[in-house]
C-alpha positions as MATLAB code, in Angstrom:
seq = 'MHPILNSVRGYRNVLIVLFSLFCFRVAAQAVQLIYPLPFIPAFADWHSGALPYGLLLLSQLIIIVLCLKVIYSFRGDRISPSLKSGKLYLILGCLYFSVKMVRIIGGFTFAADVSWFQARIPAFFHLVLASFLIVLGFFHYKFGKTPQR';
ca = [
      17.644  418.780  214.870;
      18.357  416.712  211.806;
      15.397  416.490  209.106;
      15.350  412.768  209.432;
      14.162  413.294  212.987;
      11.114  415.052  211.962;
       8.936  412.319  211.686;
       8.098  408.943  213.221;
       9.421  407.339  210.237;
      12.600  409.070  210.600;
      12.973  408.130  214.168;
      11.860  404.426  213.260;
      14.709  404.383  210.712;
      17.280  405.574  212.962;
      16.374  402.772  215.623;
      16.560  400.437  212.859;
      20.143  401.053  212.049;
      21.163  401.290  215.370;
      19.450  397.860  216.352;
      21.061  396.347  212.984;
      24.340  397.255  214.381;
      23.861  395.683  217.604;
      22.303  392.523  215.914;
      25.583  392.205  213.564;
      27.645  392.526  217.091;
      25.654  389.531  218.291;
      25.896  387.559  215.067;
      29.468  388.287  214.556;
      30.559  387.001  217.808;
      28.501  384.088  217.414;
      30.008  383.332  213.960;
      33.448  383.801  215.613;
      32.665  380.985  218.231;
      31.366  378.455  215.748;
      33.011  379.106  212.586;
      35.693  381.862  212.753;
      36.477  383.890  209.777;
      39.388  385.689  209.319;
      38.205  389.010  208.133;
      36.164  389.359  211.412;
      37.924  390.023  214.959;
      38.390  386.982  216.985;
      35.676  385.876  219.500;
      37.815  387.085  222.439;
      37.812  390.624  220.780;
      33.744  390.782  220.866;
      33.973  389.626  224.634;
      34.925  391.559  227.628;
      34.663  388.689  229.940;
      32.243  390.463  232.289;
      29.666  387.648  231.773;
      29.754  383.938  230.724;
      29.115  383.774  227.055;
      25.712  381.844  227.392;
      24.442  384.412  229.989;
      25.749  387.377  227.711;
      24.038  385.851  224.631;
      20.950  385.430  226.479;
      20.866  388.870  227.791;
      21.533  389.968  224.042;
      18.558  388.083  222.920;
      16.391  389.654  225.352;
      17.767  393.079  224.253;
      17.100  392.106  220.710;
      13.402  391.236  221.431;
      12.830  394.453  223.461;
      14.165  396.495  220.596;
      12.315  394.644  217.931;
       8.988  395.643  220.011;
      10.026  399.285  220.372;
      10.650  399.403  216.598;
       7.485  397.517  215.796;
       5.307  399.961  217.965;
       6.495  402.818  215.571;
       4.338  401.036  212.896;
       0.900  402.472  212.245;
      -0.283  404.218  215.315;
       0.808  401.817  218.142;
       3.535  404.212  219.552;
       1.966  406.804  222.095;
       4.624  409.547  222.697;
       4.985  410.526  226.371;
       6.914  413.391  227.801;
       7.759  411.491  230.897;
       8.710  408.516  228.978;
      10.915  410.832  226.968;
      12.625  412.069  230.019;
      13.342  408.699  231.575;
      15.052  407.253  228.466;
      16.977  410.474  227.848;
      18.377  410.224  231.414;
      19.004  406.480  231.286;
      20.513  406.836  227.816;
      22.556  409.653  228.547;
      23.837  408.198  231.796;
      24.815  404.993  229.976;
      26.315  406.615  227.357;
      28.506  408.586  229.747;
      29.559  405.644  231.752;
      30.759  403.653  228.626;
      32.546  406.794  227.335;
      34.438  406.880  230.613;
      35.262  402.969  229.955;
      36.476  403.819  226.355;
      38.458  406.862  227.572;
      39.884  404.716  230.440;
      40.995  402.109  228.164;
      43.251  404.772  226.402;
      44.575  406.178  229.506;
      44.307  405.780  233.522;
      43.108  401.874  232.957;
      44.954  400.856  229.945;
      46.406  397.919  231.572;
      42.852  396.729  232.773;
      41.266  394.138  230.270;
      37.758  395.215  230.669;
      38.702  398.728  229.780;
      40.584  397.394  226.784;
      37.312  395.653  225.328;
      36.656  398.264  222.894;
      34.283  396.449  220.681;
      31.860  395.784  223.371;
      32.114  399.194  224.653;
      31.365  400.399  221.356;
      28.245  398.376  220.904;
      27.181  399.765  224.453;
      27.189  403.398  222.936;
      24.819  402.024  220.087;
      22.498  400.635  222.600;
      22.886  403.864  224.597;
      22.312  405.820  221.425;
      19.106  403.678  220.819;
      17.860  404.833  224.159;
      18.733  408.458  223.433;
      17.127  408.295  220.369;
      13.755  406.815  221.794;
      13.940  409.336  224.303;
      14.226  412.141  221.811;
      11.249  410.673  219.790;
       8.973  410.694  223.240;
      10.347  414.001  224.273;
       9.623  415.801  221.088;
       6.148  414.118  220.214;
       5.021  413.703  223.961;
       2.138  416.094  224.956;
       2.789  417.945  228.081;
       0.061  416.604  230.898;
      -3.268  418.896  231.491;
      -3.728  420.021  234.893;
];
């Protein structure tokens, strides 16, 4: 395992990087809606169309709040690693990552003509969120204690 993932601080820093990437995605799409910039992909490129933008933005803001709570819990002694939580986050994160990889691969191959599969920017940022869950899962799994019987 990479040396950065040998401490609580290392895991927190990786989560902050992933969180920052997701925040960039949310902000970039909003900017392109309000005041389009020529050096950022167009609004439509950030949007798969699966949800109306208002509902998408609301769900993104909820995700931001949840990620902030997780990151904040890594300060001091607020985080309590749990083997059970680690397993759950790893399973969910790996499933999420796998489904989104199929989406990306599909966009290049078997579903290249389907617009949802062609939405590569949203798909990439789903991988970022899946990675957040996986890193969180690794933390809990690595530092969680096996329950005593």
